[in-house]
N, C-alpha and C positions, 0 to 999 in steps of 0.2 A: 568498175570506179566507171565512170565516165573519168577522159580525158582532156585537157581545158584544150580551149580552141589555139591559145598560141603558141601549144607544141609547134608545130609547122613551120611557123615565122621560129620559133627559138633552134630551131635541126640545120635549120637555113643561116640562122649565124653562126651556127657554129661553125658550116660549113667556108664559108665569106674566114674564119683565123685563119691565120695565116701556122702554117706546119710550123710545130717544135724547131729550135734551130741549134743547128749541124753546124762544127766545125768552118764546111764552107759557105754554109749559110748567114756564120755572123759575120760573114769581113762584113763593110759598109759596101755598096753598092757603088761605081764608079760608073759616071759619062766626060760628056768634052763635048771643050768651050766648042764652037760656031768663031768664034769671033774673039778681038779681045774686051774681055768685062772688065769693070770696072767691082770690085770685092769692096759690097758696104758691114757697116756698125749691126746696122737691122735691116729686117726686111721695108723697100720702099724707096722709091729716088731719094729722098731726101735726108738719108742718112747718111753720112759720113766716110768716108774712101777710106779704104785701108789700107789698098791693095789694088794690085792685075790679075789677071790671067791671063797667059796669051791666045793665041787662035789656034784650036787644036789642041790646047793642053788639059789633059786628063785630070781627073777631080774627084773624089770620092762626098757619099750624098750620107747629110747627116738624118737631116729634114729636108719637107715640102712643106708647106702650108698649103691646106686644106682646098684655096682651091685654084693649086696649083700653080700663082706667079711668083714666088721667089723661092728657090733652096736653101739649105744650110751646108755651107764645104764641113766636111771631116777634116779628119787631122793626120791618116795614114800617105798622102801623095803630096798633101799642102801644110806638112803644118805650122807654120807659119801666115799658114789665111784661115785656118781650124776659126768654125764658131763663123765667118762671114758667110756673106750675103749675096747670093744672084739669083736675078733674072734667067727665071727655066724657062725660056724660051728661048734664052739662046744656048741651051746642051740639048745633046745628046745623046738618046740617053734617055729612052721612055720603063722601058724595065725597069735601072733605079729609079728614078722616079714615082715610079707605082712604089715602089718596094719602103716608101719612106715615108709618103704621103698617109694623111691618115685618113681610113674608110668612113664614108657617108653613105647614110641609108639614101636612096630614093623613096623610101616611101617612112611617112608618120607610123607607124605599128601605135592597133590600140594596147594598151596596157590589160595586162588579165585583172578579170574580173574577180572576183572571190566564186568559189562556187555556192548554188542553193543550198542550204541545208536539208 
């Protein structure tokens, strides 16, 4: 039986998946504010401000937008600002940001076609 053409692509996609979470990896990743930052209720400059972060304040991250512009704060270090959004460019911690940013494929793979009978 012949292997489907998309098998190598499928194998690469599996390699891109994060490893299973262990207690050390399950914790929210941390980043640091490089300036005094407004924390907003939603991602975007026009969203209402719900608080501020001090310069050099450590925060945990829950999610970053796919384009990497905005990050949502976790609850571990700043429970009063949990769920708030800050501009990602003012956060130091690329490893933290990349852990919570959805993966984007650089190519649009062809979907597997049924094998001829």
